[in-house]
N, C-alpha and C positions, 0 to 999 in steps of 0.2 A: 710256621710262625707269622704272625703279622707285626705293624709296624710296634705296637706296645710291645710286644714279645720283645721283639728287636732290641726295643730300647735300652728295655730293663734288663737285657739280659745283659747289653755292653757294661750300662750304666753298675753296674757288678761288677762285673771284670774290669772295668777300666779305672773303679773304687770313684767315681763323678756321682753327681747328682744327677736325677730323672729329669731336672731341666736340664743344667748343660747338656745333656747325652742325645734328648730334644732336640732344641739345639743343633748340635752337629749332626746327629743322623739328619735331617727335616734340610741340612744346608748342605751337604752332599743330595742327597735326593735330584733337590731342587739344581746342582748344579749340573749331573746331568745328564737333566733337563734340557735346562738352558744350552748348550751344547750339539743338544743333540737336535735342539728346535733349530740351530745357528745351522748345520746337515753337516758336522764332529763328528766324529768317527770317543768313542771316550776306552782305554785299556785299562785293564786293572791287572797288575800283574799278577799271579796265578786264579783269578779271580775267571775272566772274558774279555768279552769283546761288547761294547752297547756302541746299535751303529746305526744308522737310518738308513731303508731302502725302500726304492722301486716297485710298487704292486702296478702290471700291468694293468687297460684298461680290459677286460672282459662280459661278456653276455650273460647274465642267471637266470632264473625261473624269477617268478612272484610268485612266493610263499603260500600267497591268497590265493589266487591263482596258477596253480599249474599250467595254466596253455600258455600263457602269458608271460615274455621277457624282457627282460631289465639291461636298460644297459648302464654299468655299473661302472665307473669312474679311473682310468690312474689315479693312483695318489704316493705319498708316502707312510710306510711306516715302523715304529721302531723295533726293535734285534736285538736279541739279545746272543752272542753264540759266545759259548763256555769253553775256560779254557783249559789247556792238560791235568793241569791239575787237578782241578775240579771235577773235571770226571773222572780220574783216576781218584778222586775221593770219593767220588759219589757209587761208581761199579767195584 
């Protein structure tokens, strides 16, 4: 399911227009991204947790020349951890 399909499904289930639903879905995604950019954790009960994790610096191989190694700096990455209800629904 992509964003457009999600919007159409939510609009149909909620009885809203596609334009209003587009605004709502975009706002939710934007707010989650904004919270992560500030370093906050976003917990949605029954769904999961979005958080920022620190990835350590490491040494990697250059894919164009495997004999050379390159240093990959440490950085922050977004992560999602599924909640129990979501895990139970999937399995």
